[in-house]
LODORO-144631 format. One record per residue: residue number from 1; residue in one letter; chain; x negated, z, y negated of N, C-alpha, C in turn. Coordinates in nm, 4 decimals. Layout:
N
(NUM,"A","A",(X,Z,Y),(X,Z,Y),(X,Z,Y))
...
***
This chain:
88
(1,"M","A",(-9.6619,9.7604,-10.1882),(-9.6449,9.7927,-10.0486),(-9.5064,9.7442,-10.0072))
(2,"S","A",(-9.5022,9.6671,-9.8987),(-9.3736,9.6188,-9.8509),(-9.3227,9.7107,-9.7415))
(3,"V","A",(-9.1920,9.7197,-9.7323),(-9.1303,9.8022,-9.6295),(-9.0252,9.7182,-9.5596))
(4,"K","A",(-9.0327,9.7105,-9.4282),(-8.9332,9.6395,-9.3493),(-8.8567,9.7421,-9.2674))
(5,"K","A",(-8.7257,9.7414,-9.2801),(-8.6443,9.8392,-9.2086),(-8.6537,9.8234,-9.0579))
(6,"S","A",(-8.6855,9.7041,-9.0104),(-8.6913,9.6824,-8.8662),(-8.8196,9.7342,-8.8029))
(7,"R","A",(-8.9146,9.7778,-8.8815),(-9.0423,9.8244,-8.8270),(-9.0627,9.9705,-8.8631))
(8,"L","A",(-9.0343,10.0578,-8.7699),(-9.0448,10.2011,-8.7929),(-9.1844,10.2419,-8.8352))
(9,"H","A",(-9.2891,10.1857,-8.7722),(-9.4255,10.2254,-8.8059),(-9.4625,10.1858,-8.9489))
(10,"T","A",(-9.3989,10.0832,-9.0046),(-9.4258,10.0443,-9.1431),(-9.3623,10.1450,-9.2388))
(11,"I","A",(-9.2454,10.1929,-9.2043),(-9.1765,10.2890,-9.2899),(-9.2390,10.4275,-9.2773))
(12,"A","A",(-9.2724,10.4665,-9.1560),(-9.3172,10.6033,-9.1307),(-9.4541,10.6351,-9.1890))
(13,"L","A",(-9.5462,10.5403,-9.1888),(-9.6806,10.5687,-9.2361),(-9.7327,10.4596,-9.3302))
(14,"P","A",(-9.6713,10.4474,-9.4495),(-9.7234,10.3482,-9.5413),(-9.8633,10.3867,-9.5881))
(15,"V","A",(-9.9339,10.2901,-9.6401),(-10.0722,10.3100,-9.6800),(-10.0903,10.2618,-9.8223))
(16,"N","A",(-10.1614,10.3366,-9.9031),(-10.2010,10.2856,-10.0336),(-10.3043,10.1782,-10.0087))
(17,"M","A",(-10.2956,10.0674,-10.0790),(-10.3875,9.9577,-10.0533),(-10.5327,10.0039,-10.0680))
(18,"E","A",(-10.5652,10.0723,-10.1744),(-10.6995,10.1277,-10.1874),(-10.6977,10.2443,-10.2841))
(19,"H","A",(-10.7834,10.3385,-10.2612),(-10.8015,10.4529,-10.3504),(-10.9511,10.4759,-10.3569))
(20,"D","A",(-11.0099,10.4494,-10.4709),(-11.1548,10.4591,-10.4867),(-11.2287,10.3733,-10.3839))
(21,"G","A",(-11.1737,10.2539,-10.3568),(-11.2385,10.1634,-10.2633),(-11.2130,10.1937,-10.1176))
(22,"K","A",(-11.1313,10.2956,-10.0888),(-11.1022,10.3327,-9.9496),(-10.9511,10.3315,-9.9284))
(23,"E","A",(-10.9091,10.2774,-9.8156),(-10.7679,10.2779,-9.7810),(-10.7259,10.4213,-9.7511))
(24,"E","A",(-10.6028,10.4534,-9.7913),(-10.5561,10.5911,-9.7770),(-10.4129,10.5936,-9.7254))
(25,"F","A",(-10.3843,10.6821,-9.6304),(-10.2477,10.6998,-9.5837),(-10.1663,10.7618,-9.6965))
(26,"A","A",(-10.0451,10.7100,-9.7182),(-9.9626,10.7568,-9.8300),(-9.8669,10.8692,-9.7907))
(27,"V","A",(-9.8140,10.8682,-9.6691),(-9.7225,10.9734,-9.6228),(-9.7483,10.9994,-9.4749))
(28,"G","A",(-9.6833,11.0990,-9.4224),(-9.6918,11.1248,-9.2790),(-9.8020,11.2221,-9.2434))
(29,"K","A",(-9.8370,11.2221,-9.1177),(-9.9331,11.3153,-9.0607),(-10.0659,11.3183,-9.1370))
(30,"Y","A",(-10.1115,11.2035,-9.1845),(-10.2409,11.1945,-9.2526),(-10.2275,11.1588,-9.4005))
(31,"S","A",(-10.1191,11.2004,-9.4618),(-10.0963,11.1743,-9.6034),(-10.2136,11.2238,-9.6879))
(32,"G","A",(-10.2645,11.1355,-9.7737),(-10.3753,11.1715,-9.8613),(-10.5127,11.1573,-9.7978))
(33,"K","A",(-10.5169,11.1260,-9.6691),(-10.6450,11.1107,-9.5980),(-10.6867,10.9637,-9.5994))
(34,"S","A",(-10.8153,10.9422,-9.6129),(-10.8659,10.8051,-9.6078),(-10.8753,10.7600,-9.4630))
(35,"L","A",(-10.8793,10.6302,-9.4446),(-10.8956,10.5750,-9.3105),(-11.0248,10.6262,-9.2483))
(36,"E","A",(-11.1290,10.6359,-9.3279),(-11.2580,10.6861,-9.2788),(-11.2462,10.8297,-9.2274))
(37,"E","A",(-11.1747,10.9145,-9.3016),(-11.1566,11.0541,-9.2596),(-11.0822,11.0630,-9.1264))
(38,"V","A",(-10.9771,10.9811,-9.1119),(-10.8980,10.9840,-8.9892),(-10.9798,10.9300,-8.8721))
(39,"C","A",(-11.0632,10.8293,-8.8968),(-11.1502,10.7767,-8.7910),(-11.2428,10.8857,-8.7386))
(40,"K","A",(-11.2931,10.9682,-8.8278),(-11.3852,11.0742,-8.7885),(-11.3137,11.1925,-8.7242))
(41,"S","A",(-11.1973,11.2300,-8.7785),(-11.1299,11.3513,-8.7311),(-11.0398,11.3282,-8.6098))
(42,"D","A",(-10.9864,11.2077,-8.5946),(-10.8930,11.1823,-8.4839),(-10.9113,11.0406,-8.4302))
(43,"P","A",(-11.0251,11.0135,-8.3652),(-11.0497,10.8780,-8.3144),(-10.9471,10.8330,-8.2109))
(44,"S","A",(-10.8839,10.9261,-8.1411),(-10.7821,10.8860,-8.0430),(-10.6594,10.8257,-8.1127))
(45,"Y","A",(-10.6290,10.8726,-8.2324),(-10.5185,10.8158,-8.3104),(-10.5516,10.6720,-8.3507))
(46,"I","A",(-10.6760,10.6478,-8.3888),(-10.7203,10.5131,-8.4245),(-10.7115,10.4231,-8.3008))
(47,"G","A",(-10.7517,10.4754,-8.1847),(-10.7400,10.4004,-8.0601),(-10.5951,10.3671,-8.0288))
(48,"W","A",(-10.5062,10.4618,-8.0535),(-10.3639,10.4383,-8.0311),(-10.3134,10.3241,-8.1198))
(49,"I","A",(-10.3535,10.3241,-8.2468),(-10.3123,10.2169,-8.3384),(-10.3614,10.0821,-8.2857))
(50,"L","A",(-10.4881,10.0747,-8.2483),(-10.5464,9.9488,-8.2028),(-10.4852,9.8998,-8.0715))
(51,"N","A",(-10.4483,9.9907,-7.9818),(-10.3949,9.9530,-7.8512),(-10.2439,9.9363,-7.8469))
(52,"N","A",(-10.1737,9.9777,-7.9519),(-10.0284,9.9704,-7.9552),(-9.9847,9.8272,-7.9851))
(53,"R","A",(-9.9250,9.7623,-7.8860),(-9.8849,9.6218,-7.9012),(-9.7655,9.6038,-7.9929))
(54,"E","A",(-9.6922,9.7093,-8.0218),(-9.5785,9.6992,-8.1133),(-9.6231,9.6918,-8.2585))
(55,"I","A",(-9.7460,9.7306,-8.2868),(-9.7994,9.7258,-8.4227),(-9.8768,9.5958,-8.4378))
(56,"Q","A",(-9.8288,9.5096,-8.5258),(-9.8959,9.3825,-8.5517),(-10.0000,9.4031,-8.6623))
(57,"A","A",(-10.1142,9.3373,-8.6512),(-10.2189,9.3462,-8.7535),(-10.1872,9.2451,-8.8636))
(58,"V","A",(-10.1342,9.2952,-8.9760),(-10.0920,9.2089,-9.0855),(-10.1509,9.2610,-9.2158))
(59,"E","A",(-10.2236,9.1741,-9.2865),(-10.2949,9.2155,-9.4076),(-10.2025,9.2601,-9.5197))
(60,"D","A",(-10.0958,9.1858,-9.5460),(-10.0155,9.2147,-9.6642),(-9.8876,9.2925,-9.6368))
(61,"E","A",(-9.8870,9.3693,-9.5295),(-9.7788,9.4639,-9.5045),(-9.8339,9.6042,-9.5238))
(62,"G","A",(-9.7456,9.6986,-9.5345),(-9.7904,9.8369,-9.5473),(-9.7989,9.9045,-9.4127))
(63,"G","A",(-9.8216,10.0313,-9.4150),(-9.8178,10.1124,-9.2946),(-9.9260,10.0811,-9.1938))
(64,"L","A",(-9.8926,10.1040,-9.0701),(-9.9905,10.0881,-8.9639),(-10.0283,9.9425,-8.9413))
(65,"S","A",(-9.9436,9.8492,-8.9824),(-9.9783,9.7076,-8.9701),(-10.1024,9.6761,-9.0531))
(66,"R","A",(-10.1068,9.7274,-9.1744),(-10.2239,9.7051,-9.2604),(-10.3458,9.7797,-9.2065))
(67,"I","A",(-10.3273,9.9023,-9.1610),(-10.4380,9.9796,-9.1053),(-10.4983,9.9062,-8.9854))
(68,"K","A",(-10.4123,9.8546,-8.8972),(-10.4616,9.7826,-8.7802),(-10.5381,9.6572,-8.8224))
(69,"Y","A",(-10.4881,9.5865,-8.9231),(-10.5576,9.4682,-8.9740),(-10.6977,9.5060,-9.0245))
(70,"I","A",(-10.7059,9.6121,-9.1028),(-10.8332,9.6573,-9.1595),(-10.9296,9.6983,-9.0484))
(71,"L","A",(-10.8804,9.7746,-8.9515),(-10.9647,9.8186,-8.8399),(-11.0195,9.6999,-8.7619))
(72,"K","A",(-10.9336,9.6044,-8.7300),(-10.9777,9.4877,-8.6533),(-11.0782,9.4048,-8.7315))
(73,"R","A",(-11.0549,9.3904,-8.8618),(-11.1483,9.3152,-8.9465),(-11.2849,9.3840,-8.9510))
(74,"R","A",(-11.2849,9.5155,-8.9663),(-11.4120,9.5894,-8.9712),(-11.4847,9.5864,-8.8372))
(75,"L","A",(-11.4101,9.6014,-8.7281),(-11.4728,9.5944,-8.5951),(-11.5330,9.4576,-8.5699))
(76,"K","A",(-11.4623,9.3547,-8.6097),(-11.5121,9.2187,-8.5892),(-11.6434,9.1976,-8.6639))
(77,"T","A",(-11.6503,9.2374,-8.7891),(-11.7735,9.2182,-8.8663),(-11.8855,9.3088,-8.8172))
(78,"M","A",(-11.8498,9.4265,-8.7649),(-11.9512,9.5196,-8.7170),(-12.0224,9.4646,-8.5929))
(79,"F","A",(-11.9491,9.3922,-8.5094),(-12.0063,9.3456,-8.3847),(-12.0467,9.1984,-8.3848))
(80,"E","A",(-12.0293,9.1300,-8.4973),(-12.0735,8.9913,-8.5053),(-12.2248,8.9873,-8.5207))
(81,"T","A",(-12.2890,8.9018,-8.4442),(-12.4331,8.8835,-8.4529),(-12.4607,8.7362,-8.4785))
(82,"P","A",(-12.5243,8.7035,-8.5896),(-12.5556,8.5637,-8.6149),(-12.6431,8.5066,-8.5025))
(83,"T","A",(-12.6182,8.3818,-8.4659),(-12.6903,8.3167,-8.3568),(-12.8403,8.3169,-8.3803))
(84,"K","A",(-12.8840,8.2957,-8.5040),(-13.0281,8.2919,-8.5304),(-13.0966,8.4248,-8.4980))
(85,"D","A",(-13.0225,8.5377,-8.5134),(-13.0808,8.6687,-8.4813),(-13.1010,8.6847,-8.3310))
(86,"L","A",(-13.0181,8.6208,-8.2514),(-13.0315,8.6298,-8.1058),(-13.1556,8.5565,-8.0559))
(87,"L","A",(-13.2019,8.4562,-8.1294),(-13.3158,8.3775,-8.0885),(-13.4479,8.4411,-8.1244))
(88,"N","A",(-13.4498,8.5373,-8.2123),(-13.5744,8.6012,-8.2554),(-13.6108,8.7215,-8.1719))
***
């Protein structure tokens, strides 16, 4: 996990890369909670992460940058529809 002093959100809420196949917050308000648990219990917090322009979606950083990257990647795959499926 990388930490950049210039990015408060990276320091404040680092994330374990994976725990039993699920990303997990390492410290802070949701320490020990998986991303899935936080999505279910506090969807407005997830919305805040996605809408916050100060948080960049970066795969190999820690904290909210990684969480935002994961969320955007999952949303993209969830809503992608192959062209051939549209024709049937």
